[in-house]
PLY file of the C-alpha trace (Angstrom):
ply
format ascii 1.0
element vertex 107
property float x
property float y
property float z
element edge 106
property int vertex1
property int vertex2
end_header
9.65 -1.97 6.85
7.40 -0.39 4.63
8.53 2.68 2.60
6.58 5.63 0.92
7.83 7.76 -1.71
7.45 11.44 -1.51
5.47 11.38 -4.48
2.74 8.26 -3.23
2.30 10.63 -0.22
1.18 13.70 -2.25
-0.99 11.65 -3.82
-2.25 9.97 -0.58
-3.05 13.19 1.21
-5.17 14.03 -1.85
-7.03 10.90 -1.15
-7.65 11.70 2.49
-8.54 15.46 1.53
-11.32 14.11 -1.57
-12.61 11.29 0.72
-13.01 13.67 3.96
-10.66 11.64 5.97
-8.97 13.59 8.84
-7.74 11.35 11.25
-6.34 7.19 10.51
-4.40 6.38 7.70
-3.62 4.24 5.06
-4.08 0.15 5.09
-2.01 -2.18 3.59
-2.43 -5.37 3.44
-2.68 -8.66 1.43
-5.51 -11.03 0.66
-5.98 -14.34 -0.97
-6.57 -13.61 -4.78
-6.06 -11.97 -7.57
-4.36 -13.98 -11.14
-1.18 -14.82 -9.61
-2.24 -16.26 -5.98
-2.14 -13.05 -3.62
-3.00 -9.50 -4.05
-2.53 -6.06 -2.21
-5.27 -4.44 -0.05
-4.94 -0.62 -0.16
-8.09 1.42 1.54
-8.07 4.57 3.95
-8.87 3.44 7.80
-10.03 5.86 10.25
-7.86 3.79 12.67
-4.99 1.69 13.28
-6.33 -2.06 14.78
-4.76 -3.42 18.07
-1.60 -5.47 16.31
-0.93 -3.00 13.42
2.33 -2.52 12.80
2.47 1.49 12.29
4.86 3.21 9.98
4.54 7.67 9.89
5.82 9.46 6.66
5.41 13.41 6.87
2.49 12.81 8.58
0.98 10.11 6.74
0.16 6.93 8.86
0.73 3.60 6.87
-0.92 0.33 8.59
0.04 -2.96 8.13
-1.12 -6.10 9.94
1.32 -8.72 11.10
0.82 -11.67 8.65
0.18 -8.79 5.58
3.95 -7.63 6.71
5.34 -10.99 5.91
4.24 -10.49 2.44
5.44 -6.33 2.26
8.46 -6.42 4.66
11.16 -4.17 2.16
8.61 -3.49 -0.11
8.30 0.45 -1.38
4.69 2.22 -2.46
5.13 4.77 -5.33
2.61 6.41 -7.51
3.73 6.39 -11.22
2.34 8.54 -14.28
2.70 8.07 -17.65
0.36 8.42 -21.00
-1.37 5.29 -20.63
-1.82 4.88 -16.66
-1.30 6.49 -13.35
-1.60 4.98 -10.38
0.25 3.40 -7.33
2.93 0.71 -7.59
3.97 -1.87 -5.11
7.41 -2.27 -5.65
7.87 -5.46 -3.49
11.22 -7.95 -2.90
9.15 -10.69 -1.51
6.99 -10.96 -5.02
8.69 -13.64 -7.37
6.27 -13.07 -9.90
3.82 -10.14 -10.64
0.53 -10.20 -13.10
0.41 -7.59 -15.66
-1.30 -5.45 -13.72
0.30 -5.31 -10.91
-1.97 -5.67 -8.38
-1.25 -9.20 -7.89
1.88 -11.20 -6.81
3.13 -14.91 -5.76
5.34 -14.76 -3.00
0 1
1 2
2 3
3 4
4 5
5 6
6 7
7 8
8 9
9 10
10 11
11 12
12 13
13 14
14 15
15 16
16 17
17 18
18 19
19 20
20 21
21 22
22 23
23 24
24 25
25 26
26 27
27 28
28 29
29 30
30 31
31 32
32 33
33 34
34 35
35 36
36 37
37 38
38 39
39 40
40 41
41 42
42 43
43 44
44 45
45 46
46 47
47 48
48 49
49 50
50 51
51 52
52 53
53 54
54 55
55 56
56 57
57 58
58 59
59 60
60 61
61 62
62 63
63 64
64 65
65 66
66 67
67 68
68 69
69 70
70 71
71 72
72 73
73 74
74 75
75 76
76 77
77 78
78 79
79 80
80 81
81 82
82 83
83 84
84 85
85 86
86 87
87 88
88 89
89 90
90 91
91 92
92 93
93 94
94 95
95 96
96 97
97 98
98 99
99 100
100 101
101 102
102 103
103 104
104 105
105 106
């Protein structure tokens, strides 16, 4: 299961509007690379793939491929704002170690 906070849902909706996306959803995934070994994948897509796990939060669809779900199961996507940084935050219980920027991890 993937969770998305209400604040993140608002920001995802804003990204859809800004990018002119009226259908589809947000793809969350994992790919090799980054300073800790694995990097988070985060992009808007117009449609889901055949084997995707699809989660829906207040009308926002989130697509996760089966392989990525192994690393993301139980994760919460949040959005935080501070004086120094604003952006999406991955709270991933499967990450044993994360880099300082929060976009890559070791499982």
